[in-house]
VOGU-3710 file (C-alpha; in Angstrom, 3 decimals, decimal comma):
1> msatidatpa> 0,101/0,145/-0,109  1,493/3,752/-0,659  2,817/5,743/2,122  0,606/8,512/1,096  -2,700/9,562/0,647  -3,991/13,338/-1,371  -3,127/16,196/0,595  -5,848/17,792/3,209  -7,408/21,220/4,284  -5,743/22,250/7,459
11> tlppdpdaip> -9,299/20,966/9,222  -10,476/17,905/7,644  -14,636/17,857/7,992  -16,113/14,375/9,038  -17,566/12,233/6,073  -20,460/10,767/7,720  -21,035/8,547/4,738  -17,691/7,343/5,133  -17,398/6,288/8,647  -17,257/2,783/9,401
21> aelkalgrwv> -21,342/1,527/10,823  -19,520/-0,819/13,089  -19,005/2,929/15,266  -21,798/4,981/13,911  -23,617/1,999/15,860  -22,222/2,824/19,446  -23,698/4,974/21,088  -21,022/7,799/23,241  -20,793/10,238/20,263  -19,870/13,805/21,264
31> vsgddkipyt> -19,122/16,965/18,909  -16,550/20,147/19,053  -14,898/22,968/17,661  -11,453/23,669/16,182  -10,655/24,187/20,245  -11,736/20,209/20,866  -14,048/20,669/23,599  -16,267/18,101/24,050  -20,214/19,016/23,758  -23,070/16,080/24,406
41> pltgrradps> -25,377/16,322/21,645  -28,387/16,204/23,047  -27,739/18,615/26,034  -25,832/20,938/25,094  -23,729/20,604/27,695  -19,904/20,639/27,983  -18,802/16,732/27,900  -17,282/14,461/30,417  -15,413/11,712/28,904  -15,005/9,839/31,833
51> apttgdpfpd> -17,811/9,820/33,170  -19,798/6,679/32,579  -23,242/7,558/30,412  -22,187/10,985/28,788  -22,583/10,402/24,735  -25,230/10,301/22,129  -26,477/8,098/18,968  -23,945/9,621/15,450  -27,074/11,124/14,446  -27,877/13,429/17,122
61> alalidgrrf> -24,284/14,335/16,895  -24,471/14,526/13,120  -27,025/16,828/13,251  -25,162/19,835/15,261  -21,996/19,615/12,779  -22,822/22,851/10,984  -19,024/24,179/9,987  -18,933/26,949/12,536  -19,058/26,308/16,026  -19,631/22,333/15,926
71> trlglildpa> -16,752/21,102/13,233  -16,159/17,651/14,143  -17,545/14,234/15,439  -16,037/12,479/18,183  -16,735/9,019/19,747  -15,945/8,178/23,375  -13,753/5,114/23,858  -15,847/2,962/26,102  -14,691/-0,138/28,234  -18,438/-1,848/27,377
81> aglvgfdwda> -18,401/-1,535/23,642  -14,642/-3,278/23,688  -13,349/-0,516/21,589  -9,760/0,304/21,644  -8,183/3,652/20,175  -5,435/4,546/18,812  -3,917/7,903/18,231  -0,675/8,752/16,308  0,467/12,721/16,055  2,848/14,448/14,148
91> crdpstgeid> 3,372/11,378/10,968  1,662/12,761/8,432  2,748/15,882/5,652  -0,402/17,454/5,211  0,863/19,237/2,108  1,780/16,272/0,476  -0,234/13,059/2,268  3,197/11,239/2,927  3,029/8,947/5,848  5,791/8,207/8,340
101> pailaevtel> 6,928/4,594/7,162  7,424/3,006/10,539  3,926/4,620/11,438  2,515/2,953/8,328  4,230/-0,439/9,109  2,101/-0,317/13,059  -0,617/-0,083/11,289  -0,342/-2,629/9,439  0,734/-4,836/12,042  -2,165/-4,165/14,023
111> gcyaevspsg> -5,039/-4,375/10,749  -6,881/-1,737/12,758  -9,222/0,743/11,153  -7,329/3,566/10,330  -7,951/7,221/9,023  -6,668/10,829/8,835  -7,153/13,320/11,819  -8,643/15,799/11,504  -5,541/18,336/10,879  -3,855/15,776/8,460
121> aglrgfafgt> -0,885/15,747/10,094  -1,581/12,490/12,438  -3,828/9,173/11,489  -6,025/8,260/14,220  -7,310/4,086/14,090  -9,680/1,848/15,724  -9,834/-2,072/16,465  -12,267/-4,068/18,806  -10,427/-6,115/21,399  -8,467/-5,940/24,703
131> lpagrrkkgn> -6,360/-3,729/25,920  -3,051/-4,105/28,159  -3,093/-2,286/31,074  -0,323/0,471/31,491  0,350/2,944/30,509  -0,707/5,224/27,433  1,067/7,910/25,797  4,682/7,073/24,381  6,388/10,057/22,223  3,490/10,165/19,383
141> revydrsryl> 1,701/7,033/20,200  -1,430/7,145/22,650  -4,144/4,524/23,450  -6,811/4,209/25,036  -9,837/1,879/25,867  -11,377/4,471/28,162  -12,221/7,713/29,462  -11,433/9,527/26,202  -12,933/10,959/22,850  -11,220/10,639/19,338
151> svtgcalvgh> -12,364/12,654/16,772  -13,595/11,043/13,652  -12,925/12,043/10,510  -14,125/9,039/8,093  -10,747/9,396/5,802  -9,322/5,775/5,912  -6,512/4,835/4,784  -6,800/2,202/1,456  -7,081/-1,067/3,064  -8,132/0,178/6,481
161> erveertaai> -11,769/0,570/6,264  -13,014/-1,713/8,609  -13,389/-1,976/12,326  -12,490/-5,409/13,131  -11,316/-8,070/16,407  -7,939/-7,663/16,603  -6,894/-8,407/20,043  -3,976/-10,412/19,487  -2,427/-7,733/17,402  -3,043/-5,220/20,146
171> arwhaehfgp> -1,244/-7,284/22,252  1,700/-7,764/20,163  2,114/-4,095/19,321  1,849/-2,784/23,007  4,337/-4,971/24,623  6,758/-3,669/20,735  6,025/-0,018/21,631  4,931/0,084/25,357  6,425/-3,050/27,140  9,859/-3,459/28,559
181> ngdgprdgtg> 11,685/-3,940/25,184  10,392/-1,040/23,989  11,160/1,171/26,758  8,039/1,463/27,432  5,573/2,167/30,288  4,445/-0,871/32,452  1,177/-2,670/33,038  -1,437/-1,457/35,594  0,165/-3,368/38,153  3,492/-1,550/38,205
191> rpngagsppl> 5,060/-4,546/36,817  6,518/-4,771/32,941  3,768/-5,569/30,789  3,095/-9,217/30,244  4,538/-10,144/33,879  1,368/-12,081/34,076  0,113/-12,135/37,781  -3,150/-9,906/38,325  -3,431/-6,156/38,885  -3,111/-4,510/42,007
201> gdddvldrar> -6,454/-3,518/43,901  -6,771/-0,295/45,151  -6,226/-1,570/48,765  -3,063/-3,302/48,089  -1,174/-0,201/46,333  -2,081/2,001/49,170  -0,596/-0,848/51,744  2,079/-1,071/49,497  2,686/2,633/49,466  2,427/2,602/53,147
211> garngdrfcr> 4,652/0,023/54,250  7,241/0,926/51,909  10,333/2,638/53,580  9,393/5,890/52,599  5,556/5,132/53,854  5,960/8,106/56,104  6,318/10,809/53,468  3,398/8,993/51,996  1,485/8,686/54,633  2,151/12,727/55,048
221> lwagdasghg> 1,240/13,677/51,498  -2,072/10,779/51,889  -3,594/12,965/54,914  -3,743/16,191/53,532  -0,026/17,773/54,220  1,367/19,737/51,674  3,892/21,614/54,324  6,626/19,548/52,724  6,723/21,394/49,403  6,507/24,775/50,579
231> gddsaadlal> 2,677/25,134/50,408  2,969/24,389/46,714  -0,175/22,049/46,421  0,731/21,399/43,090  4,109/20,035/43,430  2,444/17,870/46,942  -0,249/16,507/44,565  3,056/15,255/41,926  4,163/14,094/44,922  2,016/12,139/46,175
241> lsllafwtqd> 0,824/10,768/42,179  4,952/9,596/41,454  5,035/7,612/45,104  1,307/6,014/44,095  2,747/5,609/40,104  5,738/3,385/41,434  3,351/0,953/42,229  0,876/1,330/39,420  0,770/3,513/36,228  -2,863/3,097/35,490
251> paqldrlfrr> -4,441/6,211/34,968  -7,424/5,235/35,863  -6,547/3,849/39,215  -4,296/6,869/40,022  -7,252/9,555/39,695  -9,427/6,908/41,993  -6,868/6,987/44,381  -6,242/10,600/44,217  -9,812/11,363/44,742  -9,974/9,207/48,048
261> sglmrekwer> -6,198/11,085/49,554  -6,556/14,537/51,880  -4,868/16,264/49,091  -8,427/16,065/46,852  -9,568/19,298/46,200  -11,945/21,217/43,235  -8,375/21,721/40,864  -8,706/17,850/40,167  -12,002/18,260/38,752  -10,274/19,883/36,053
271> pdyrertvmr> -9,559/17,376/33,677  -6,433/19,393/31,788  -4,878/19,594/35,441  -6,220/16,106/36,029  -4,503/14,595/33,072  -1,027/16,172/33,222  -0,316/15,655/36,776  -0,742/11,865/36,102  1,106/12,166/33,109  3,874/13,652/34,722
281> atersevwap> 3,702/11,246/37,519  4,267/8,302/35,465  7,042/9,476/33,644  8,486/10,566/35,719  8,126/7,335/38,159  10,510/3,936/38,242  8,071/1,072/38,491  7,977/-1,854/40,901  8,452/-5,645/39,823  6,859/-8,748/41,324
291> gqavsangrg> 9,863/-10,322/43,436  11,798/-7,018/43,539  13,001/-5,579/46,089  12,293/-2,026/47,557  15,317/0,576/48,166  15,280/2,771/51,300  13,842/5,026/49,278  10,838/3,232/47,470  12,164/2,628/44,659  13,382/-0,537/42,901
301> anagadrgrt> 16,629/-1,836/44,416  19,213/-3,821/42,528  18,224/-7,947/42,746  19,587/-9,647/46,046  19,418/-6,548/47,961  16,967/-7,427/49,995  15,356/-4,308/51,109  11,766/-4,450/51,439  9,106/-6,324/50,966  8,169/-9,266/47,948
311> evppecsdtp> 5,210/-9,545/46,122  2,569/-11,072/48,464  -0,030/-12,859/45,063  -3,614/-10,912/45,830  -6,683/-12,564/46,448  -8,852/-13,564/43,482  -12,099/-12,838/44,746  -13,445/-11,109/48,018  -14,420/-12,588/51,438  -17,481/-14,335/50,679
321> gptldaaalv> -21,031/-12,354/51,961  -24,316/-13,159/52,069  -26,198/-14,847/49,349  -29,453/-13,533/47,184  -32,362/-15,654/47,374  -34,254/-16,339/44,040  -37,010/-15,277/44,839  -35,702/-11,953/44,654  -35,118/-12,994/40,589  -38,951/-12,486/39,476
331> glpgevvqtv> -40,160/-10,912/36,358  -37,869/-8,981/33,931  -35,628/-8,241/36,754  -34,946/-11,310/37,238  -34,424/-12,346/33,438  -32,219/-8,698/33,317  -30,054/-10,862/35,725  -30,103/-13,952/33,971  -29,221/-12,455/30,460  -26,972/-9,612/31,802
341> gpqtegdpva> -24,974/-11,306/34,676  -23,353/-14,295/32,539  -21,305/-11,472/30,280  -20,571/-9,015/33,084  -17,302/-10,132/35,814  -20,060/-7,742/38,219  -22,101/-9,571/41,092  -25,659/-10,669/40,306  -27,256/-8,843/42,963  -25,551/-5,771/41,584
351> vlvnflvmfg> -26,675/-6,358/38,201  -30,269/-6,504/39,811  -30,030/-3,428/42,137  -28,581/-1,231/39,617  -31,569/-1,965/36,912  -34,003/-1,842/39,842  -32,407/2,204/40,648  -31,765/2,711/37,261  -35,919/2,254/35,857  -36,996/3,403/39,694
361> naigsgphva> -35,292/6,982/38,686  -36,540/6,699/34,455  -39,959/6,423/35,064  -40,577/9,649/37,577  -42,488/10,779/40,382  -45,936/9,501/39,295  -46,608/6,369/40,817  -46,509/6,252/44,675  -48,154/4,280/47,722  -49,632/6,233/50,152
371> vggarhgvad> -48,902/5,492/53,658  -50,595/7,642/55,945  -49,452/11,233/55,686  -46,518/9,800/53,965  -45,868/9,489/49,789  -43,559/6,834/49,010  -42,871/6,650/45,208  -39,646/4,261/43,199  -36,501/6,511/44,018  -34,150/4,612/46,237
381> faaqvgdtak> -30,557/5,160/47,380  -28,540/2,258/47,062  -24,922/2,114/47,966  -22,756/-1,392/46,645  -19,869/-2,165/49,454  -16,702/-4,055/47,977  -13,988/-5,566/49,881  -11,832/-4,282/46,940  -11,717/-2,812/43,721  -11,639/-6,325/42,164
391> arkgtafsdt> -15,371/-6,131/43,042  -16,371/-4,806/39,702  -19,039/-2,024/40,771  -18,527/-0,221/38,053  -18,197/-3,105/35,351  -21,836/-4,039/37,002  -23,390/-0,715/36,099  -21,789/0,054/33,162  -23,362/-3,071/31,548  -26,453/-2,738/33,056
401> lrvvkeadpt> -26,971/0,594/32,073  -26,959/-0,518/28,345  -30,783/-1,951/28,884  -32,056/1,356/30,665  -29,999/3,382/28,149  -31,788/2,386/25,161  -34,934/2,307/26,609  -34,812/5,908/27,156  -31,706/7,644/25,617  -32,977/10,685/26,872
411> wagtrvtggl> -32,956/10,084/30,240  -29,383/8,490/30,303  -27,955/11,438/28,041  -29,657/14,033/30,691  -30,826/13,431/33,645  -27,671/10,724/34,689  -24,102/12,599/37,033  -21,804/11,962/39,136  -19,805/13,926/40,942  -21,487/15,426/44,318
421> ssgeglvypi> -19,952/17,969/46,727  -22,280/20,103/48,179  -26,044/20,353/48,620  -26,592/23,642/46,165  -25,120/21,302/43,591  -27,666/18,391/44,341  -30,823/21,199/43,888  -29,426/23,029/40,700  -29,615/19,997/38,004  -33,303/20,071/39,175
431> rdpvetikkg> -34,409/23,593/40,736  -37,471/25,338/39,635  -37,519/28,462/38,018  -36,180/31,686/39,376  -38,417/34,508/39,525  -37,669/38,725/40,423  -39,760/41,883/40,454  -37,801/44,289/37,917  -40,015/47,707/37,783  -42,989/46,314/38,981
441> etvvtdpgep> -43,192/42,966/36,813  -42,232/39,664/37,523  -39,202/38,106/35,563  -38,105/34,552/34,645  -34,575/34,933/35,571  -33,820/31,131/35,527  -36,499/29,238/33,328  -35,052/25,710/35,513  -35,621/22,238/34,591  -38,853/20,888/34,869
451> dkrllvveee> -37,467/17,144/34,564  -37,151/16,672/38,038  -35,623/12,934/37,709  -31,537/12,939/38,737  -29,783/9,557/39,119  -26,897/10,232/40,703  -24,238/8,131/40,460  -20,858/8,083/42,691  -18,215/5,424/41,949  -15,925/7,209/44,671
461> fsavlkvatr> -18,337/7,439/47,177  -15,996/7,938/50,037  -14,970/11,681/48,575  -18,514/12,350/48,693  -18,896/11,643/52,115  -15,649/13,329/52,987  -17,167/16,131/51,538  -19,952/16,261/53,024  -18,286/16,101/57,027  -16,769/19,889/56,643
471> egntlteqlr> -18,843/22,327/58,174  -21,229/24,337/56,624  -21,788/21,475/53,921  -25,512/20,797/53,273  -24,921/18,195/51,162  -26,714/15,294/53,417  -29,275/16,997/55,023  -30,362/17,764/51,186  -29,852/13,659/50,567  -32,184/12,955/53,602
481> eawdgrqlga> -34,766/15,652/52,172  -34,794/14,178/48,797  -35,158/10,368/50,127  -37,850/11,761/51,279  -39,572/13,216/48,558  -39,419/17,004/49,880  -38,469/20,273/48,541  -35,017/21,298/48,551  -33,315/24,187/49,232  -30,072/26,126/48,889
491> mtrnsplras> -29,549/29,959/49,231  -26,900/30,894/46,399  -25,000/34,346/46,962  -27,564/36,055/45,178  -30,619/34,154/45,077  -32,489/31,258/46,371  -32,362/27,587/44,612  -35,477/25,504/45,226  -36,550/21,999/43,696  -39,662/21,248/44,266
501> sphvsilahi> -41,239/17,502/43,965  -37,449/15,815/43,137  -36,884/12,660/41,772  -33,544/11,646/42,931  -31,903/8,743/42,966  -28,586/7,346/43,908  -26,051/4,469/42,996  -22,928/4,428/45,466  -19,890/2,655/45,270  -17,583/2,282/48,221
511> tkdellrvfd> -15,172/-0,383/49,932  -15,605/-1,659/53,154  -12,568/-0,193/54,940  -13,507/3,477/53,512  -17,902/2,757/54,784  -16,140/1,610/58,631  -14,154/4,854/58,682  -17,500/7,235/57,593  -20,328/5,255/59,633  -18,432/5,174/63,248
521> stdaangfgn> -21,288/6,073/65,269  -24,582/5,612/65,248  -25,575/9,405/65,031  -24,211/9,220/61,257  -26,508/6,340/60,524  -29,499/7,643/61,859  -29,177/11,038/60,197  -28,352/9,901/56,700  -27,098/6,034/56,540  -30,019/4,598/56,186
531> rfawfavkrs> -31,107/5,990/53,693  -29,079/3,949/51,973  -29,791/-0,229/51,391  -26,078/-1,477/51,631  -25,413/-4,754/49,722  -21,773/-6,601/49,703  -20,811/-7,714/46,335  -17,947/-8,959/44,733  -16,535/-10,519/41,240  -18,795/-12,777/40,150
541> kflpeggqvp> -16,330/-14,678/37,851  -13,146/-14,103/35,474  -14,003/-12,877/31,862  -10,329/-12,171/30,313  -11,734/-11,342/26,391  -15,001/-9,724/28,218  -18,396/-10,474/27,491  -21,116/-9,130/25,324  -25,186/-9,715/25,752  -26,829/-11,020/22,505
551> adeladlvsr> -27,849/-8,137/20,278  -31,370/-10,428/19,720  -31,708/-11,055/23,674  -30,560/-6,847/24,503  -33,080/-6,199/21,599  -36,018/-8,012/23,565  -34,823/-6,833/27,313  -34,854/-3,064/25,997  -37,968/-3,278/24,361  -40,161/-4,909/27,344
561> trdalafark> -38,320/-2,028/29,774  -39,319/0,355/27,369  -42,836/-0,634/27,101  -42,518/-1,352/31,726  -41,303/2,390/31,639  -44,947/3,489/29,485  -47,022/1,605/31,654  -45,564/2,409/34,299  -45,455/6,423/33,985  -49,411/6,501/33,567
571> rgavrrddda> -49,886/5,356/37,516  -50,615/7,007/40,237  -51,175/5,765/43,530  -51,075/1,935/43,526  -52,183/-0,511/46,289  -51,459/-4,194/47,585  -53,944/-6,468/46,098  -55,508/-8,803/49,056  -53,147/-11,226/49,406  -50,211/-9,391/49,433
581> ralwaevypv> -51,999/-6,585/52,294  -52,078/-9,963/54,655  -48,682/-10,878/53,892  -47,149/-6,987/54,784  -49,072/-7,161/57,682  -47,416/-10,182/58,282  -43,717/-9,068/58,075  -44,241/-5,225/58,589  -43,889/-5,597/62,654  -40,613/-7,467/61,675
591> lsaakpgllg> -39,034/-5,415/59,427  -39,782/-2,204/61,481  -38,835/-3,174/64,967  -35,795/-1,254/66,490  -32,487/-3,199/66,672  -29,211/-2,212/68,686  -26,247/-0,704/67,797  -24,668/0,292/64,349  -26,451/-2,087/62,513  -29,740/-1,215/63,768
601> altargeahv> -28,811/2,296/63,292  -28,355/1,361/59,454  -31,567/-0,593/58,702  -34,085/1,441/60,545  -35,436/1,992/57,623  -36,151/-1,754/56,236  -40,316/-1,438/55,592  -39,577/2,268/53,710  -37,313/0,492/51,488  -39,171/-2,974/51,053
611> lrwsllyall> -42,633/-0,789/50,410  -40,320/1,177/47,230  -39,279/-2,427/45,433  -42,446/-4,094/45,792  -44,127/-1,273/44,061  -41,030/-1,591/41,178  -41,305/-5,247/40,677  -45,229/-4,625/40,454  -44,396/-1,887/37,534  -42,002/-3,807/36,014
621> dcaseigtah> -44,481/-6,200/35,571  -46,995/-4,210/34,182  -49,372/-5,174/36,979  -51,766/-2,035/38,430  -51,607/-3,516/41,885  -48,782/-5,085/44,033  -48,924/-8,798/44,042  -47,281/-11,235/46,775  -45,014/-12,121/43,933  -43,676/-8,848/44,248
631> llaalalwdy> -43,704/-8,693/47,875  -41,920/-11,536/48,567  -39,226/-10,473/45,491  -38,197/-7,182/47,279  -38,344/-8,848/50,858  -35,812/-11,497/49,325  -33,723/-8,547/48,414  -34,031/-6,971/51,683  -33,222/-9,692/53,361  -29,678/-10,012/51,373
641> aeasarhifg> -29,304/-5,751/52,175  -29,750/-6,471/56,122  -27,064/-9,939/55,655  -24,839/-7,193/53,417  -24,667/-4,586/57,117  -24,093/-7,195/58,991  -21,408/-8,624/56,751  -19,885/-5,026/56,493  -20,195/-3,968/60,356  -20,341/-6,934/62,380
651> datgdpiadr> -21,085/-6,490/66,267  -20,332/-2,300/65,861  -22,231/-0,684/68,518  -21,813/2,596/66,765  -20,279/4,037/70,014  -16,737/4,321/69,094  -15,497/3,982/72,673  -17,293/0,682/73,062  -16,281/-0,971/69,400  -12,591/0,231/70,060
661> ilaalradgp> -12,731/-1,772/73,655  -14,603/-4,555/71,638  -11,987/-5,168/69,472  -9,282/-5,067/71,676  -10,411/-7,411/73,869  -10,719/-9,519/71,192  -7,513/-9,248/69,103  -5,358/-9,159/72,919  -7,502/-11,131/74,930  -8,845/-10,451/78,606
671> maqseivdlf> -8,041/-7,033/80,084  -8,279/-5,361/83,401  -10,105/-2,671/84,242  -6,845/-0,563/84,077  -6,181/-1,869/80,777  -8,933/-0,515/79,426  -8,700/2,616/81,039  -4,926/3,094/79,716  -6,092/1,926/76,267  -7,319/5,412/75,927
681> grnvngarlg> -4,926/6,948/77,681  -7,157/7,991/80,266  -8,338/10,702/78,294  -12,139/9,567/78,516  -14,040/10,071/82,242  -14,950/6,943/84,069  -18,544/7,947/83,428  -18,568/7,794/80,296  -16,509/4,512/79,828  -19,000/2,704/82,155
691> raqeglvrag> -22,058/3,256/79,891  -19,661/2,346/76,896  -18,784/-0,843/79,284  -22,682/-1,277/80,118  -23,738/-1,123/76,670  -21,545/-3,784/76,137  -22,902/-6,183/78,003  -26,090/-5,542/77,499  -24,848/-6,578/74,093  -23,958/-9,916/75,292
701> lvrseqeatg> -20,623/-8,738/74,023  -18,534/-9,397/77,010  -18,889/-9,946/80,168  -16,603/-9,223/83,447  -15,202/-10,973/86,098  -13,950/-10,586/89,448  -10,265/-11,754/90,159  -8,776/-12,546/93,645  -5,672/-10,573/94,243  -4,544/-11,075/97,664
711> grprtvwrat> -5,731/-7,897/98,133  -8,673/-5,627/96,555  -10,079/-8,108/93,616  -9,809/-6,379/90,217  -12,305/-6,130/87,522  -11,028/-8,400/84,356  -13,397/-7,945/81,309  -13,718/-10,690/78,436  -14,893/-10,684/75,179  -17,837/-13,085/75,035
//
């Protein structure tokens, strides 16, 4: 094939007819101008390629290309689509069309679809397949499979007009140009590419960073202490990321980890700053390899210099948790789990919960069950808790979203968001119109948002909870009101914001350790945590090649979901049938019974969650009444949620003093009263300590004994 192609203008316009059908079929298209800033077609808002639902169908994007404001079509790379994108910069002469022979050889080796970039000076490529983990940029080469968008022109190279599956070729190309022999990056585990052992999870990376010889420095930065960098926050950011990049060079993982640190601040949300800092950290950092010793500064030591810890292979699955009763897998929700579940590494429970919450939010606030003066709709809050990042919480989300997104593209494109940080940030997307009086006349200064649906997806929920605890932040207060369906309100500097009839749902992801650090008291749980149902999730299987729901089965799920949405949106008040009413009367006292400790505080709204889920199951069945099968399904799901809370929180009492005493007794054995006093550095007064111990005795968790000493008897405490 020739190494040249006709010269192109300064900015190559897209040729929609020449763009491969395989790319057009993907639903995450954006538009941009020559400034390369992407926008979502249906909303006109600036796009965030890292958000899981950003992007719209190809026709909607094409309709906005006008040659003035929007001149480029762009495709967001989504791991759910299994598409890998290549970008070779400065490899083509726009005036002659001559292509660098070395880059052309790479394109030929890959056998990928390849086209001229909008500038005419580079090439873009696409292929279906799996991209090995690792650094994504070297010299003028870039390769991505997520959280990026690439402009598409359709100006294809001869012989490279089709988008095909090329996993093996991608692996060979990546190893050659990004692996050790190519002096390129290592994979996302921090090991040389192709080392063969599984990536380190987020918690594994943190454990290694804390345990390294420079662990003290890491811990100070992790806690948010930038004093060692002269107050230069940007320098501290880079220092922390450089320490993390020794253990992992996966940009997405570094982003996640930084968001959990004490250095996280608003500036990190700027994509240009975030990506630049991550890239600088990975480029300047050495990389750890399995079995490699770690030197005193935390970097790789010479072979045989036994100065640090060697690799301990991470577990391949999380700690066993509760089991879901098959009664929860009825009707359309059950079929979604049975169809999507085998094609994802995510937990089937996560698939089920995601589908119910998404569907409930997409419906809107019409259908409800009246309970006295309260009104329970179909919006709910659910948190998925995995021991580590290996729980595949995000995978289960993206695989399930596709069903509801195709059933209601408008909802998926405009009413799904993330990045909560304040009460005002929650209210603004669903705000009411704002009116002011000018010269005696009422003027609408802000038309507001008439669609009150809002699904908040928080894949790093710990960061939200950390922000919410800051003084003056009203986020948790507003979320409590939103779950109750009450009017929301936040004061801006110039005018009040209100949101009437909010229909807010939340899907949150968090690790067990992070959750335990946040909810360490019954006050926190009672005030906010019990609006959530907590679900322990884990990786369900290994799919090295990924999975894909057959097109005909997906189409059937989408069609039935669309029909159920149309049915549900016509409903108002919904009641139980006679059999379900009798069953509800039987289970209600158990659901609403008070339970002690932190577990009781976090499960205190069990009856309300069950009520909402039973309504969802009925609407998904296109039933005008809640039947016993719907109620039994909701009860089975609640049994799993309650068991999850017990699995996560164990015997925690919700009293930090009592929990510390119990942990010490279980770890160290019997302790004298004087030793328990010393446990707190004698900084807890006797009355407070006595109340904590009495609570442990009442819960049956500890007991005390009197031991003879030859003099005054001493009190000894033991865990039961």
